[in-house]
C-alpha positions in Angstrom: -13.9 -27.5 7.7 -10.5 -25.7 7.8 -7.6 -27.7 7.8 -5.5 -26.6 11.5 -2.3 -29.3 11.0 1.3 -28.5 11.8 1.9 -27.5 7.1 5.0 -26.5 5.6 5.2 -23.0 6.2 7.0 -21.9 9.1 5.0 -19.5 10.8 5.8 -15.6 10.5 8.7 -13.8 12.7 6.8 -12.0 15.6 6.5 -8.3 15.2 8.1 -5.3 18.1 5.7 -3.7 19.4 5.9 0.0 18.6 5.4 2.4 21.2 4.3 6.2 21.5 8.0 7.5 19.4 6.1 5.1 16.2 3.1 6.8 16.6 4.1 10.2 16.6 6.4 9.4 14.0 3.3 9.5 11.5 1.8 12.3 9.0 -1.6 13.6 9.5 -0.7 13.3 13.5 2.0 16.0 13.2 -0.3 17.4 10.4 -3.0 18.3 13.1 -0.8 18.2 16.0 0.5 21.5 14.1 -1.9 22.9 13.8 -3.6 22.8 16.6 0.5 24.3 17.9 -0.9 27.3 14.7 -3.5 28.0 16.8 -2.9 27.6 20.4 0.7 30.8 19.4 -2.2 32.7 17.7 -4.3 32.9 20.8 -1.6 32.8 23.2 0.0 35.9 20.5 -3.3 37.6 20.3 -3.9 37.9 23.8 -1.2 39.2 24.6 -0.4 42.4 22.2 -3.7 42.5 21.5 -5.8 43.0 24.6 
């Protein structure tokens, strides 16, 4: 059985909720968004100058 009696160790402090800016600051997401943006830019330039 699990001991659920209160012990001497204090509870860990609650972490602050992380919002959208934290998610956007992650390197894999930024790399993905850069690649998608680059592809959109290349498609737009192709349509403007070559078609």
